[in-house]
N, C-alpha and C positions, 0 to 999 in steps of 0.2 A: 364124713360123707359130703359128695360131689355135690353140689348145686343139681343137676339133673340129676341123679337119686333123690333129692327133697322130693325135686316138684315130682317125678312123679309118684313118691309117696300120698303126695297132697292130692293129683288128681287120681288115689284110688280112692280117696277118701271123698271124692263127689261123683258126681251123675256126668262127668267130661270127660270125653275120650279125644286124643291127641292120637297124631302118628308122632313116630319116631323124628320126623321133620320138621314139625310145627313145635315137638319139645326141644329142639333145640335149636330154632329159633329165636324162641320167648327165652333161652338159657343167654346166647345171646345180644340177646337186648339187654337185657337187667344189668351184665356185661359192660354192654354199654353206658349206660347209667350209672355205674357205679364210677366209673372212668371220665364221664365226665361230665359228673357232681363235683369232681371233687374242684374243677375253677368254673362252675355255672351254677353250680348251687340249684339242680331242678327239684328237688327234692330232699326232706327233712330225714328220711328212711338212708341212713346209711349205709345199715347192714346187708349185705346182700341175699340171706337166708330171711330178714327180715320182709324184705321187695317182693319178694316169692308167695308170701299172705299177703297182706299188706296193698300187693300191686296187682299185682299176676292175679292170683286167685281172685280178690279181690272184683277185676274185672271180669275174669271169665264168666264167673255163676251168674254173670247178668242176660250173656246172650243166647240161654235157651229163652228170655222171658221175652227178645225184640224180633217185632214182624216188618217184612219188608226186606229190600237189598240195598237201600244207599240212603246214608247214616252220616251225619255232622256232628260228631265233636266238639262239643266249645268251649270255651277254659281248659282246653287239651291238656296244658302244662307238657307234663315231656311224654304226653300223649298217653295216656291213663282217662277213661277205657281202648280210647283206640285203635292201639296197635295189640295188645292184646286180642282183644275179639276182632279186628282185623288178620292178622294171624288165626283164630281159629275159624272163622269162615273166609276162605281165599275166594271165595264167587261174587261174595257179596262190597259195595263199596264204601269204603273209608274217609270221609272228608274231616282233616284235623286242626280245625283252628282253634291260637292265638292269635293274642294281642304280641308279643312279647317275641321280638328278633331272634333273641338265645334258644330261645326254643325251638320253635322254626329250623334254627340251626341247626338243633340236635336231632330233630326229629327226618330233616331230608338227610340224613348221616344215618341213619338204622335205615329208611326205603334202600334209599343204597345199599349198607352190606348183606343187611337182609334180603335184598329181592323180594319186595313186597309191591308190586305192580297194582294192588289193592287198595293202594292210600294215596292223599294230596296233603299234603301239608301245607296251610293256608295263613299269612300272615296278616289280618286284619282284624278291628272290630268286630262285634258281630252285630250290631246295628248296620257296621255302615258295606257291611258284608253280602253282597248282592248275586246270587248265587245264575248262574244258567236253567240247569233245572233244580225245583223242591225236591227236598229228602220226605222219605218217609219214615225215618225219625229222626228225632233231635235229644242227641244222648249230654246229662251234664253229670261232674260228679265231684262236690267242694266244689262248684260256680259258682254258685247265689242262690236266696231265696227263690222259691217255687214262681213268687210272680216277677218276678224282675225274669226271671229265665224266659217265659212266655212271653212277657212283655218286649225281650230284645228280642227273643225268635222267632216270631208269630210270623213271620214275612218266609219262614225258612220250608212248609211245609204245606202240603194241601191241606184244604179245608176236610172233606170226608173223611182222608183214611189215615192221615198225620199223624203221628205220636213224638209226644214230648217224656221220655225216660231221665228219671231224676233220680240217681245214687246220694242213698240220704242214712243216717246216723238212725237215731231213733226215731220212731215216727211223728212228723210234720205235724201235730194236728194245731196247732197255728196258724202255718205255713198254708193248709187248706182251706181253713176255716176264711182266709183274706184269699182267696184266687179271684181274677178277677174276672167282670164280665163277657162271656163269650169263649171261657173255658170251662169245660168239664173232666172232674175228677174219673176216670176207667178201673182204677184197681191197684194196688199193694200187694204187691208178690215179697213175702220176708225172703231175704238172702242168705244163705247157712254158708258162712265160708271154714274150710278146714281148718283149724288151729288159733280162728280169730276173736279174741275176747271183746263183747258187748255187739250190740246189734246191727242190725244191716236192711235195710229197707228201700226197694225201687217202686217209685212211686210214678204210675203213669195216667197221664193228662191227655186230653184231644179238645179240638176245638168243638163248640155246640154251633 
């Protein structure tokens, strides 16, 4: 079965609807990830079929929970969840932040080859990054504890409307109990990823 057929099957098991162009962009992204991974070691997942489940679908399923137009993906690594979400929502803006040069080099190539005009890769440590405009939402996937995430990223969102979205495995009771002052828990979305074993939760936080 081709990667395109595999992805189409996975999408059919979800609520996500994509155009032919979007599906092809996601396949192209996976192919680039496989190719660059050999030299750059961008992800421990080597198998393209596994990437479709663990990286592409896992990222896309977060999309319906997001509110706003401008997002920053902190510690984006090879562009997860930022690149799949940018393909899903071509009218929303995504800044992809990472402190490792080789990852940003890879992301610039992805943006160029996939012609993604709504993605801006940025090489910086999160605490040193000062954007001209604040973001509606901060995204993180396997980046840090909730406490670290909001502490390092609090300068990136507007107080009243900004949100923090952390993609986690098991429900992080301990981390939620240790949230710093000034941060409220909003809600948790159970994320069901087709053919993925194990729990996934998206935790939404805001400033109070």
